[in-house]
N, C-alpha and C positions, 0 to 999 in steps of 0.2 A: 208685800210692796213696801218701796224704800222713796221716800219723800225726793221728785226730780227737783225742788230747789234748794232744800237745805240736805239730801243724804241721811235724814233722819230714818227710823223704823214708822211706817204707817200700819197701827192697830188694822186688822180685818176690820171689813165694814165700815170702815171712819171716811166720810166724805173729805174729810183736811186730813192736813200732816197738824199734830197736836203740839209740835215746836215751835212752827213756822207760820201752819195757819193755809199754807198754800192748799189749793182745791186740788184734789186727787183726781183724776180720772178712772173710771170704772176699769177695769181688767176687761180686756177682750177675750174672747178665746184664744186659747195657746196651745199648740203643739208639746206633747211632751216635753220636757225638757229642754222647751224654749225661754228664754229670758226675754222678759219688757225692756222697752225702751228705757222707760223710769226706774229700774233694778240698776240695769246696766250705769243710766247717769249718777245712779244712786252709790253703786260703786266707783266709780271713777270720782265723786268728791271724796267720798269716805278715804280712798288712796291718797288724792292731793292731799287731804286734811293731816295726814299721816307724814305724809314727804315733809309739811311745812313745818309740822312739830319736831320730826328728825334734825330739818338742818336748822331750827331753831337752837336747839341742844346740841349739834354740831359746832355753831357759831358760839353759843356759850364757853363751850369746852375749847374751844380754839382762845379766845380772850380770855380763860383761864392760865391757861398754858403762856402766852404772850406777855400775860403780867407776872410769871412765873420766871419768866426769862427775862425781863426785865430788871429783877431785885436780885438775880445771880448768872450775871452777864460773863462767866467765866465758861464758856464752852457749852453752857446748858440753854441757850437760844438755840444754837445749831441742833441738838438733840430737839429740843421742842418744836422747832420748826418741821424738822423730819416727821417727827410722831404726830402733826397736825396732817401734814401732807398726806400719810398714811392713810391716816382718818377720814380725811375728805376724800382719799379714791377710794375707800371699800364704802363709803356714802355715795358717791358718783352711781358705782356698780349695782349696790342694793336700789338704786333709783331707776337704775338701766332694766334690770333685773323686773322690778316691779310695773315698769312703763309696757316690758315686753309680753308681759303676764294680761296684761289688759288687753 
């Protein structure tokens, strides 16, 4: 089971989340293959955290490319901006794929 508050895994039988202390609800009867609401929320939280990390990494890389372009303005800026735009497009497609899979 995963914590509905922070998305961390809660050990079986634990009444609270070891990461944030959130009071876990005892699991009810499930049909085979069914996911609990808490599991789904945890999965969405983890996906959102992964997207945030990816966006931060992409932003950092774009900033690095912009700094490189500023040091060598003889055409490098155009190449760097095209490269950054391509990376942003790939990231946007990846975000769309992840959201569709949820």
